[in-house]
C-alpha positions in Angstrom: 186.6 74.5 42.3 185.5 71.7 44.3 186.8 73.5 47.5 184.7 76.5 46.4 181.6 74.7 45.7 182.1 72.7 48.9 182.3 76.1 50.9 179.3 77.3 49.2 177.4 74.1 49.7 178.5 74.2 53.5 177.5 77.8 53.6 174.1 77.1 52.0 173.7 74.0 54.3 174.6 76.4 57.1 172.2 79.2 55.9 169.6 76.6 55.3 170.0 75.3 58.9 169.9 78.7 60.3 166.8 79.4 58.1 165.2 76.3 59.4 166.0 77.1 63.1 164.9 80.7 62.6 161.7 79.6 60.9 161.1 77.0 63.8 161.8 79.7 66.4 159.6 82.2 64.7 156.8 79.6 64.1 157.0 78.7 67.8 157.0 82.4 69.0 153.9 83.0 66.5 152.3 79.9 68.0 152.9 81.0 71.6 151.5 84.5 70.9 148.5 82.9 69.0 147.9 80.6 72.1 148.3 83.5 74.5 145.9 85.5 72.6 143.5 82.7 72.2 143.7 82.2 76.0 143.0 85.9 76.6 140.1 86.0 74.3 138.7 82.9 75.8 139.1 84.3 79.3 137.6 87.6 78.2 134.7 85.8 76.5 134.1 83.9 79.7 134.2 86.9 82.1 131.8 88.6 79.6 129.6 85.6 79.4 129.8 85.5 83.3 129.0 89.0 83.6 126.1 88.9 81.3 124.7 85.9 83.0 124.9 87.6 86.3 123.0 90.6 85.0 120.5 88.5 83.2 120.1 86.5 86.5 119.6 89.9 88.6 117.1 91.1 86.1 115.3 87.9 86.2 115.2 87.8 90.0 114.0 91.7 90.0 111.3 90.8 87.5 110.2 87.8 89.5 110.0 89.8 92.6 108.3 92.7 90.8 105.7 90.3 89.5 105.4 88.7 92.8 104.7 92.1 94.5 102.3 93.0 91.7 100.5 89.8 92.3 100.4 90.4 95.9 99.2 93.9 95.5 96.4 92.8 93.0 95.3 90.1 95.5 95.3 92.8 98.3 93.4 95.2 96.2 90.8 92.4 95.4 90.4 91.7 99.0 90.2 95.4 100.0 87.5 95.8 97.2 85.6 92.6 98.5 85.6 94.1 102.2 84.6 97.6 100.8 81.7 95.9 98.8 80.8 94.0 102.0 80.3 97.2 104.0 78.6 99.0 101.2 76.1 96.2 101.0 75.7 96.4 104.8 74.7 99.9 104.2 72.3 99.3 101.5 70.7 96.6 103.4 70.3 99.0 106.6 68.8 101.6 104.3 66.4 99.1 103.0 65.0 98.4 106.5 61.4 98.7 106.8 59.8 101.5 109.0 59.4 99.2 111.9 63.1 98.1 111.9 64.3 101.5 111.8 62.0 102.8 114.5 63.4 99.8 116.8 66.8 100.8 116.0 66.1 104.5 116.6 64.4 103.7 119.9 67.2 101.7 121.0 69.8 104.2 120.1 68.0 107.0 121.9 67.5 104.9 125.1 71.2 104.3 125.2 72.1 108.1 125.1 73.0 108.9 128.7 73.9 112.3 130.2 71.4 114.3 128.1 68.7 116.5 129.4 66.7 119.3 128.1 65.9 119.8 124.4 68.2 118.3 121.9 67.9 118.7 117.9 66.8 115.5 116.0 68.0 115.8 112.4 66.7 113.1 110.2 68.2 111.5 107.3 66.5 112.0 104.0 65.9 108.2 103.4 64.4 107.8 107.0 61.7 110.4 106.9 58.9 107.7 106.8 60.3 105.9 109.8 61.0 109.0 112.2 57.9 110.8 111.7 56.7 113.5 114.1 54.1 110.9 115.7 57.2 108.8 116.3 59.3 111.6 117.9 56.2 112.6 120.0 56.1 108.8 121.4 59.9 109.0 122.1 59.6 112.3 123.9 57.0 110.7 126.3 59.7 108.0 127.6 63.0 109.8 127.1 64.8 112.0 130.0 65.4 114.5 127.2 63.3 116.3 124.6 63.7 115.9 120.8 63.2 118.8 118.7 62.8 118.0 115.0 65.0 119.8 112.7 63.6 121.3 109.4 66.6 120.2 107.7 67.1 116.8 106.3 70.4 115.1 105.8 70.6 114.4 102.0 71.0 110.9 100.7 71.2 109.5 104.3 69.5 107.1 106.4 69.3 107.3 110.1 69.7 110.4 112.1 71.9 112.7 114.1 71.2 114.1 117.6 72.8 117.5 118.3 73.0 118.5 122.0 74.1 122.2 121.8 77.0 121.4 119.3 77.8 117.9 120.5 76.7 115.6 117.8 75.6 112.0 118.3 75.6 110.4 114.9 73.4 107.3 114.1 73.5 107.7 110.4 73.7 104.2 108.8 76.6 105.0 106.7 78.6 106.5 109.5 77.9 103.7 111.9 79.0 101.2 109.4 82.2 103.1 108.4 83.1 103.2 112.2 82.7 99.4 112.3 84.6 99.0 109.1 87.5 100.9 110.5 87.5 98.7 113.7 86.8 95.3 112.1 88.3 95.3 108.7 91.5 93.5 109.9 89.3 91.0 111.8 87.1 90.3 108.8 90.1 90.1 106.5 91.6 87.5 108.8 88.6 85.6 109.0 87.7 85.6 105.2 91.3 85.2 103.8 93.3 83.5 106.5 
């Protein structure tokens, strides 16, 4: 019996050793798979994190650029509004000129018209009726090389006048004159005020 027990014991020991080796090998395999999966998960997580950070950074830059553009546009709009108000104030100021100042302006404008002869139509702005009266027109006709004929029509809500020489118009309405200057000088004024 001792021999059988010894064989059984040897078999048990051999089986225990094989189980131990198999267990160790299986634990090592599981540990390697676990480490490989863990490494893959970490790498995937880092890639996703990096991608999210890039996306977030791009969105931040886009938002910052958008805000910068909006801020510049708002400032530009304020500057444009300021310039428009400046020219509107100039128009209002001219429209408030007294009779004498409007007449002086009108006289200088008419004297500087060259190449006109014969009769031309003088169309008065509604706001300048007092300054450009029939008496004033008669005085101008004495010194001008052309004859002003007063139109019965008035240019509503306008100050200044228009000369119509057979379809060719010479516009001396204050609003039009200031708008002409505005288109020419807006850039220069913007440079002067905002540079």
